[in-house]
C-alpha positions in Angstrom: -13.4 -5.2 -18.5 -14.3 -2.0 -20.2 -15.3 -0.5 -16.8 -11.6 -0.8 -15.7 -10.5 1.2 -18.7 -12.9 4.0 -17.9 -11.8 4.1 -14.2 -8.0 4.2 -14.8 -7.9 7.7 -16.4 -10.0 9.0 -13.5 -7.6 7.5 -10.9 -4.5 8.9 -12.7 -6.2 12.3 -13.0 -6.9 12.4 -9.3 -3.3 11.3 -8.5 -1.9 14.1 -10.7 -4.2 16.7 -9.1 -3.2 15.7 -5.6 0.6 15.7 -6.5 0.2 19.1 -8.2 -1.7 20.5 -5.1 1.1 19.3 -2.8 3.8 21.1 -4.9 1.6 24.2 -5.1 1.2 24.3 -1.3 4.9 23.8 -0.9 5.5 26.9 -2.9 3.6 28.9 -0.3 5.7 27.4 2.5 2.9 25.1 3.7 4.8 22.0 4.8 2.5 19.2 3.7 5.3 16.6 3.2 5.8 16.1 6.9 2.1 15.3 7.3 2.1 13.0 4.3 5.2 11.2 5.5 3.4 10.3 8.7 0.1 9.3 7.0 1.2 7.4 3.9 0.3 4.0 5.4 -3.3 5.3 5.7 -3.3 6.1 2.0 -2.3 2.5 1.3 -5.0 1.1 3.7 -7.7 3.2 2.0 -6.6 2.3 -1.4 -6.5 -1.4 -0.6 -10.0 -1.1 1.0 -11.4 0.5 -2.1 -9.9 -2.2 -4.3 -11.4 -4.9 -2.1 -14.8 -3.2 -2.0 -14.8 -2.7 -5.8 -13.8 -6.4 -6.3 -16.6 -7.6 -4.1 -19.1 -5.4 -5.8 -18.1 -6.7 -9.2 -18.4 -10.3 -7.9 -21.8 -9.5 -6.5 -23.0 -8.0 -9.8 -21.7 -11.0 -11.8 -23.7 -13.3 -9.5 -26.8 -11.2 -9.9 -26.4 -11.1 -13.7 -26.4 -14.9 -14.0 -29.7 -16.5 -14.7 -30.2 -20.0 -13.3 -30.7 -22.6 -16.0 -33.5 -25.1 -16.1 -31.3 -27.6 -14.3 -30.9 -31.2 -15.2 -33.7 -32.5 -17.4 -35.0 -36.0 -17.3 -34.5 -37.9 -20.5 -37.7 -39.6 -21.8 
């Protein structure tokens, strides 16, 4: 669970940088909003794919971290 807390600030930092870059480009009359308006579904698809990939990786790591027990033991 602590891994999620470390990733969240990174994600928000990237989001803020991207939004700032968009506004910066708009100040120089570079029309980025038109392109983003057409491509916003791709952003959602990539974001969902990354969430799915990370979830599968965590599940795989949890399985690898488990040590199999000795199994059922016969009672004497």
